[in-house]
DOMI-382128 format. One record per residue (C-alpha): z, x, y; residue in one letter. Coordinates in steps of 0.1 Angstrom, whole numbers, padded with zeros to 4 digits, always signed. Each point is the difference from the previous one (the first is absolute). Layout:
BEGIN
ZXYa
...
# end
This chain:
BEGIN
+0306+0176-1383m
-0017+0032+0019a
-0031+0012-0008d
+0010+0036-0002v
+0037+0017-0007s
+0002+0031+0024i
+0024+0024-0014i
+0013+0026+0022i
+0022+0028-0013p
+0025+0016+0027t
+0018+0027+0002f
+0019+0014+0035n
-0029-0017+0019e
+0018-0016+0031e
-0021+0019+0027v
-0033-0016-0009g
+0011-0035-0019i
+0003-0023+0027l
-0039+0019+0013t
-0012-0008-0035f
+0016-0036-0014l
-0013-0018+0039t
-0031+0011-0009k
-0003-0025-0030l
+0018-0023+0015q
-0029-0023+0010p
-0008+0005-0048l
+0022-0021-0004r
+0005-0029-0014p
-0031+0011-0022q
+0015+0033-0011c
+0040+0001-0013e
+0013+0028+0016l
+0030+0024-0023i
+0016+0029+0010v
+0019+0023-0026v
+0014+0024+0014d
+0014+0027-0022g
+0040+0006+0016g
-0012+0006+0032s
+0027+0014+0023d
-0012-0007+0031d
-0008-0039+0014q
-0030+0002-0017t
+0011-0034-0028a
+0019-0022+0037s
-0030+0006+0023l
-0025-0008-0024a
+0015-0036-0014e
-0009-0019+0026p
-0036+0011-0006y
-0004-0008-0034v
+0007-0029-0030d
+0021+0025-0019d
+0018+0035+0006v
+0014+0012-0034v
+0018+0031-0010q
-0010+0019-0031a
+0004+0035-0009s
-0014+0027+0019k
-0040+0009-0014g
-0034-0015+0014r
-0007-0011-0035a
+0029-0014-0012i
+0003-0020+0037q
-0034-0013-0006m
+0006-0016-0033n
+0030-0018+0014v
-0022-0016+0025g
-0026-0004-0024a
+0028-0022-0022a
+0012-0020+0033m
-0039-0010+0009a
-0010-0031-0003s
-0031+0002+0012s
-0033+0006-0031p
-0008+0035+0023i
+0019+0026+0007v
-0003+0024+0030l
+0015+0032+0001f
+0001+0017+0032l
+0018+0028+0014h
+0020+0000+0035s
-0021+0022+0018d
-0032-0018-0012t
-0020-0026+0019y
-0023-0027-0015l
-0032-0006+0017p
-0011-0032+0018k
-0010-0024-0020d
+0012+0023-0032g
+0020-0029-0019i
-0032-0021-0003n
-0015+0033-0014y
+0025+0000-0026i
-0006-0035-0009l
-0038+0005+0001h
+0004+0026-0026a
+0021-0016-0024i
-0023-0033+0001n
-0027+0020-0009q
+0020+0011-0033g
+0017+0034+0014y
+0038-0002-0023d
+0008+0030+0028w
-0016+0021+0031g
+0009+0023+0031r
-0016+0005+0029f
-0015+0029+0023d
+0023+0021+0018i
-0002+0016+0039q
+0028+0020+0009l
+0021-0001+0034s
+0003+0034+0019g
-0017+0027+0023d
-0008+0024-0023h
-0041+0000-0005k
+0005+0008-0043l
+0021-0040-0004l
-0033-0006-0001a
-0021+0014-0024l
+0036-0002-0022v
-0002-0036+0001a
-0041+0003-0009w
+0009+0020-0032l
+0025-0025-0006m
-0023-0030+0000n
-0029+0018-0022k
+0024+0018-0023r
+0018-0035-0010s
-0035-0019+0000r
-0015+0030-0023w
+0033-0006-0026t
+0007-0032+0009g
+0037+0010+0004i
+0021-0012+0034a
+0029+0012+0020t
+0026-0019+0011g
-0013+0010+0037d
-0030-0018-0010q
+0020-0038-0003a
-0001-0008-0034i
-0003-0034-0014f
+0000-0015-0028v
-0003-0033-0018n
+0036-0009-0013k
-0006-0004-0032t
-0023+0028-0009a
+0031+0023+0022f
+0026-0017-0028d
-0027+0006-0029h
+0001+0036+0008v
+0037+0004+0000g
+0002+0001+0039g
+0007+0040+0018f
+0009+0017-0024s
+0036+0013+0011e
-0008+0040+0006i
+0011+0014+0034a
-0038+0018+0011l
-0039-0016-0011m
+0017-0036-0010e
-0032-0015+0018d
-0021+0028-0016i
+0013-0014-0028n
-0002-0035+0002l
-0037+0009+0008s
-0007+0011-0033a
+0019-0027-0014k
-0016-0021+0013l
-0037+0013-0007k
+0006+0007-0039q
+0003-0037-0004v
-0035-0003+0014g
+0008-0012+0038s
-0018+0022+0026k
+0013-0002+0040p
-0015-0016+0027s
-0013+0027+0023c
+0007-0018+0031l
-0020+0015+0029k
+0021-0014+0030s
+0030+0026+0011k
+0037+0006-0003v
+0012+0019+0027t
+0029+0025-0013s
+0020+0023+0016s
-0012+0033-0002g
+0038+0016+0002r
+0000+0014-0032r
-0034+0018-0001w
+0014+0011+0033l
+0036+0006-0009s
-0013+0034-0023f
-0031+0008+0012g
-0030-0016-0008i
-0022+0027-0020v
+0031+0003-0021k
+0012-0029-0004t
-0038-0010-0016i
+0007+0028-0025l
+0030-0013-0008l
-0007-0033-0011m
-0026+0009-0020w
+0019+0025-0017w
+0026-0022-0011l
-0024-0025-0006r
-0011+0028-0031l
+0033+0008-0008r
+0004-0042-0002y
-0029+0000-0018h
+0009+0023-0026f
+0038-0010-0007g
+0021+0014+0026t
+0032-0024+0007p
-0005-0024+0033p
+0032+0012+0007a
-0005+0034+0000e
-0030-0008+0021l
+0013-0022+0023e
+0028+0031+0008r
-0030+0022+0011l
-0019-0024+0022y
+0033-0008+0018r
+0004+0032+0004k
-0037+0016+0008g
+0001+0024-0025k
-0026+0006-0031f
+0027+0015-0027w
+0040-0007-0006k
+0024+0030+0016d
# end
């Protein structure tokens, strides 16, 4: 049995999927690699097949896809890894050490790839906020003991904020995260697409609205369009 099952949700990622999966090959067989594709209309799934243990199709939606992957996982620990996020050297060993210390779940610090100087500030703020609140985002590569994951019912299958929701559920049962200082490297493309300052404000605004009960489906539409209010 592998030590960790890495669950990778994908949708139309053919451009970068081979580079991403090639980086993960040295982790096998210590890690089980499972790609859960949300119905890509490009070659993502077929390109991934030779590089992973399983490729499975699921309904589109990151939470849905990650739940499907977790249900298939044969390892006692699951790591949810976005296909534009790269683990640090010895990242799996850090995870195993955290779980062996008694943590049920955790995440890495993050750094963002890209030339814009503000990306380093964004990453710093993300890491500080996460430590202060005990809330992790998917970009930070959330890992969790599968027993704890199943106990809280996995990801709520909502359109956005599934990572925030999972963190809150784990905290509610008294489980604090291991906040690893080792950094994953994630793409800064989301922050650059709408502008860094606008994206920072947008993400905080969407989280505030989620806290006060705005339906995640509405928040997802705003997030996708880079808008603060619906038309």
